[in-house]
C-alpha positions as CSV (number, residue, x, y, z in Angstrom):
1,X,85.4,107.1,97.1
2,X,81.6,107.0,97.1
3,X,81.2,109.8,94.6
4,X,83.3,108.2,91.9
5,X,83.2,104.5,92.4
6,X,84.1,103.6,88.8
7,X,86.8,106.2,88.3
8,X,90.4,104.9,88.2
9,X,92.0,105.4,91.6
10,X,95.3,103.5,91.3
11,X,97.0,102.7,88.0
12,X,100.2,100.6,87.9
13,X,102.3,102.0,85.1
14,X,104.5,98.9,84.9
15,X,101.6,96.4,84.6
16,X,98.7,98.6,83.5
17,X,96.7,97.1,86.3
18,X,94.0,99.6,87.4
19,X,91.8,99.7,90.5
20,X,88.7,101.9,90.6
21,X,87.8,103.7,93.8
22,X,85.3,101.0,94.7
23,X,87.9,98.3,94.0
24,X,90.4,100.2,96.1
25,X,88.0,100.3,99.0
26,X,87.0,96.6,98.8
27,X,90.6,95.5,98.4
28,X,91.7,97.5,101.4
29,X,88.9,96.0,103.4
30,X,89.9,92.4,102.3
31,X,93.6,93.1,103.0
32,X,92.9,94.6,106.4
33,X,90.9,91.5,107.3
34,X,93.8,89.3,106.1
35,X,96.2,91.2,108.4
36,X,93.8,90.6,111.3
37,X,93.7,86.9,110.4
38,X,97.5,86.9,110.5
39,X,97.4,88.2,114.1
40,X,98.2,91.8,113.4
41,X,96.3,93.9,115.9
42,X,95.8,97.5,116.9
43,X,99.2,99.2,117.6
44,X,101.2,96.3,116.1
45,X,103.8,97.5,113.6
46,X,104.0,96.3,110.0
47,X,107.2,96.9,108.1
48,X,106.7,97.7,104.4
49,X,109.9,97.0,102.5
50,X,109.0,97.4,98.8
51,X,109.3,99.7,95.8
52,X,106.5,101.9,94.4
53,X,103.5,99.9,93.2
54,X,99.8,100.0,93.7
55,X,100.2,97.3,96.3
56,X,102.3,99.5,98.5
57,X,99.4,101.9,98.8
58,X,96.9,99.1,99.3
59,X,99.0,97.6,102.1
60,X,99.6,101.0,103.8
61,X,95.8,101.8,103.7
62,X,95.0,98.3,105.0
63,X,97.5,98.6,107.9
64,X,96.1,102.0,109.0
65,X,92.5,100.8,108.5
66,X,93.0,98.4,111.4
67,X,94.8,101.0,113.5
68,X,98.1,99.2,113.2
69,X,101.3,101.2,112.7
70,X,103.0,101.1,109.3
71,X,106.7,101.6,109.1
72,X,108.1,102.0,105.6
73,X,111.6,101.1,104.6
74,X,113.6,102.2,101.5
75,X,113.8,99.2,99.2
76,X,117.4,100.2,98.5
77,X,118.5,99.8,102.1
78,X,121.6,97.8,102.9
79,X,121.3,94.9,105.3
80,X,122.7,97.1,108.1
81,X,120.2,99.9,107.4
82,X,117.2,97.5,107.3
83,X,118.4,95.7,110.4
84,X,118.5,99.0,112.3
85,X,114.9,99.8,111.3
86,X,113.7,96.3,112.2
87,X,115.4,96.6,115.6
88,X,113.9,100.1,116.1
89,X,110.4,99.3,115.0
90,X,110.1,95.7,116.1
91,X,107.5,94.8,113.4
92,X,105.0,91.9,113.9
93,X,104.9,91.4,110.1
94,X,107.1,92.4,107.2
95,X,105.5,93.0,103.8
96,X,107.9,92.8,100.8
97,X,108.3,91.6,97.2
98,X,110.0,88.5,96.0
99,X,112.9,90.5,94.4
100,X,113.9,91.8,97.9
101,X,113.8,88.5,99.7
102,X,117.3,87.3,98.8
103,X,119.2,90.2,100.2
104,X,119.0,94.0,100.6
105,X,121.1,96.2,98.3
106,X,124.8,96.6,98.9
107,X,124.3,100.4,99.0
108,X,121.3,102.6,99.4
109,X,123.0,105.8,98.4
110,X,121.9,107.4,101.7
111,X,124.3,109.9,103.2
112,X,123.4,109.4,106.8
113,X,121.5,107.3,109.3
114,X,117.8,107.3,108.7
115,X,115.6,108.4,111.7
116,X,112.1,107.2,112.5
117,X,109.4,109.8,112.7
118,X,106.0,109.1,114.3
119,X,103.2,110.5,112.1
120,X,99.5,110.4,113.0
121,X,96.4,110.3,110.9
122,X,96.0,114.0,111.7
123,X,99.5,114.6,110.1
124,X,98.5,112.8,106.9
125,X,95.1,114.5,106.7
126,X,96.6,117.9,107.2
127,X,99.3,117.3,104.6
128,X,96.8,116.0,102.1
129,X,94.5,119.0,102.6
130,X,97.4,121.5,102.4
131,X,98.7,120.2,99.1
132,X,95.3,120.0,97.4
133,X,93.6,123.1,98.6
134,X,95.0,125.3,95.9
135,X,93.9,122.9,93.2
136,X,90.3,123.0,94.5
137,X,90.3,126.8,94.7
138,X,91.6,127.0,91.1
139,X,88.9,124.6,90.0
140,X,91.4,121.9,89.0
141,X,89.7,118.7,89.9
142,X,89.8,115.1,88.8
143,X,93.4,114.9,87.5
144,X,95.8,112.1,87.0
145,X,99.0,112.3,89.0
146,X,102.2,110.4,88.3
147,X,103.8,109.2,91.6
148,X,107.4,109.6,90.8
149,X,108.4,110.1,94.5
150,X,109.2,107.1,96.6
151,X,106.1,106.1,98.6
152,X,108.2,104.7,101.4
153,X,109.0,108.4,102.2
154,X,106.4,110.5,103.9
155,X,106.4,113.1,101.1
156,X,105.4,110.6,98.5
157,X,103.0,108.9,100.8
158,X,101.2,111.9,102.3
159,X,101.4,114.5,99.5
160,X,101.0,112.2,96.5
161,X,99.1,109.1,97.7
162,X,96.9,110.5,100.4
163,X,96.7,114.0,99.0
164,X,95.6,113.0,95.5
165,X,93.3,110.1,96.3
166,X,91.4,112.1,98.9
167,X,90.4,114.5,96.1
168,X,89.4,111.6,93.8
169,X,92.4,112.1,91.6
170,X,93.9,109.1,89.8
171,X,97.3,108.0,91.0
172,X,99.7,106.3,88.5
173,X,102.2,104.4,90.6
174,X,105.5,103.7,88.8
175,X,108.9,102.3,89.4
176,X,111.5,105.0,88.8
177,X,111.7,104.9,85.1
178,X,111.0,107.8,82.8
179,X,109.4,106.2,79.8
180,X,106.0,106.3,81.5
181,X,105.7,110.1,81.3
182,X,104.9,110.0,77.6
183,X,102.4,107.1,78.0
184,X,100.3,108.9,80.6
185,X,100.8,112.4,79.3
186,X,97.3,112.8,77.8
187,X,95.3,110.6,80.2
């Protein structure tokens, strides 16, 4: 983050809101202090129940910055599926968006019961390095990546968010619509 403070880090395709790497860092610090002020401590769990957006990444980084445990839930979960995750994870705080406050979806489209998996910082760092090493060797640096994968899932979070930001690539966070591809094609 220090090498490219003014370079775009997070871009929200739905709102065009952009955070530079320096803004990303300062916002994560402010948000992590807000979590501490809410009583979230080391090893407490924070459930993140939201669709893709730049705020999802900000919240995730802030939770991990204070050594708390982030548990992420599919925003399409049914009430039953969400209840199971809440029971299993026992979060101290739930972070969500207004659209999901009324009620979870009637159906998530999942084919089976979701299982929790414990991942460490080491897991995320290893995944991030693994997926970006070939780009570095090929001399492909400072790219813009569309985050079309759901960030509530480890693949979207580790490979896309962690992997690309740690290499100072810009990350375009988008809800799952396809019209954004053309807009950011030449960025």
